[in-house]
C-alpha beads as a LAMMPS data file, in Angstrom:
LAMMPS data file: protein, C-alpha beads

81 atoms
80 bonds

1 atom types
1 bond types

-500.0 500.0 xlo xhi
-500.0 500.0 ylo yhi
-500.0 500.0 zlo zhi

Masses

1 110.0

Atoms # bond

1 1 1 333.739 185.367 317.234
2 1 1 335.312 184.460 314.578
3 1 1 336.010 187.582 312.952
4 1 1 339.305 187.698 315.520
5 1 1 340.928 185.079 313.392
6 1 1 340.950 186.934 310.936
7 1 1 342.663 189.780 312.729
8 1 1 346.518 189.990 313.010
9 1 1 346.142 189.030 316.753
10 1 1 348.651 187.430 319.160
11 1 1 347.803 183.832 320.487
12 1 1 347.754 185.522 323.843
13 1 1 345.288 188.558 322.132
14 1 1 342.818 186.060 321.111
15 1 1 342.898 184.166 324.616
16 1 1 342.009 187.167 326.242
17 1 1 339.350 187.518 324.052
18 1 1 338.199 184.017 324.281
19 1 1 337.946 184.047 327.289
20 1 1 335.673 187.494 327.646
21 1 1 333.854 185.341 325.174
22 1 1 333.522 182.639 327.688
23 1 1 332.882 185.101 330.721
24 1 1 330.193 187.549 328.863
25 1 1 326.350 187.426 329.237
26 1 1 323.921 187.654 326.814
27 1 1 324.323 191.527 325.805
28 1 1 327.754 190.437 325.422
29 1 1 329.576 191.965 328.572
30 1 1 331.427 191.149 331.497
31 1 1 333.299 192.219 333.971
32 1 1 336.629 190.587 335.486
33 1 1 339.226 192.196 337.117
34 1 1 342.280 191.660 335.234
35 1 1 343.898 189.704 337.941
36 1 1 341.250 187.167 337.300
37 1 1 341.662 186.675 333.804
38 1 1 345.913 186.609 334.849
39 1 1 344.907 183.766 336.618
40 1 1 342.476 182.012 335.010
41 1 1 344.753 181.668 331.902
42 1 1 347.706 181.631 333.434
43 1 1 348.705 184.448 332.420
44 1 1 350.705 187.664 333.813
45 1 1 348.271 191.134 334.079
46 1 1 350.875 193.145 332.037
47 1 1 350.137 190.802 329.504
48 1 1 346.329 190.839 330.171
49 1 1 346.223 194.647 329.472
50 1 1 348.557 194.899 326.957
51 1 1 345.793 192.203 324.966
52 1 1 342.979 194.259 326.560
53 1 1 345.042 197.145 324.843
54 1 1 345.308 195.807 321.341
55 1 1 341.216 194.035 321.795
56 1 1 340.907 197.763 322.009
57 1 1 343.156 198.971 318.879
58 1 1 341.496 196.219 317.386
59 1 1 337.886 197.259 317.926
60 1 1 336.539 193.850 318.694
61 1 1 336.313 194.993 322.559
62 1 1 334.863 197.778 324.152
63 1 1 336.387 198.816 327.587
64 1 1 334.638 200.727 329.682
65 1 1 335.786 201.906 333.717
66 1 1 333.312 201.909 336.230
67 1 1 333.805 202.852 340.046
68 1 1 332.167 202.111 343.438
69 1 1 329.426 203.591 345.151
70 1 1 332.376 205.134 347.293
71 1 1 334.434 206.365 344.429
72 1 1 336.704 203.797 344.618
73 1 1 338.073 201.740 341.687
74 1 1 335.904 198.900 340.089
75 1 1 336.525 196.108 337.228
76 1 1 336.351 197.456 334.363
77 1 1 332.754 196.102 331.789
78 1 1 334.487 194.856 328.283
79 1 1 331.712 194.929 325.680
80 1 1 332.442 192.461 323.051
81 1 1 331.520 193.616 319.419

Bonds

1 1 1 2
2 1 2 3
3 1 3 4
4 1 4 5
5 1 5 6
6 1 6 7
7 1 7 8
8 1 8 9
9 1 9 10
10 1 10 11
11 1 11 12
12 1 12 13
13 1 13 14
14 1 14 15
15 1 15 16
16 1 16 17
17 1 17 18
18 1 18 19
19 1 19 20
20 1 20 21
21 1 21 22
22 1 22 23
23 1 23 24
24 1 24 25
25 1 25 26
26 1 26 27
27 1 27 28
28 1 28 29
29 1 29 30
30 1 30 31
31 1 31 32
32 1 32 33
33 1 33 34
34 1 34 35
35 1 35 36
36 1 36 37
37 1 37 38
38 1 38 39
39 1 39 40
40 1 40 41
41 1 41 42
42 1 42 43
43 1 43 44
44 1 44 45
45 1 45 46
46 1 46 47
47 1 47 48
48 1 48 49
49 1 49 50
50 1 50 51
51 1 51 52
52 1 52 53
53 1 53 54
54 1 54 55
55 1 55 56
56 1 56 57
57 1 57 58
58 1 58 59
59 1 59 60
60 1 60 61
61 1 61 62
62 1 62 63
63 1 63 64
64 1 64 65
65 1 65 66
66 1 66 67
67 1 67 68
68 1 68 69
69 1 69 70
70 1 70 71
71 1 71 72
72 1 72 73
73 1 73 74
74 1 74 75
75 1 75 76
76 1 76 77
77 1 77 78
78 1 78 79
79 1 79 80
80 1 80 81
């Protein structure tokens, strides 16, 4: 996790990363919804989405879109690198 402190990230981006790290399993994977992340750390959904995009750009997380068996959307899978 130390590497995120050396990147040029905002406090919101670091907070989102730390939340994902907190929720991650032993394989560094988690899948909270944007709504859940926003609610749990008191940020807007828009801010969470922007933060996730920046974390992807900085290559500290990977976002994988997931779908349900019926073809509907599900929460994304986040893999912390």
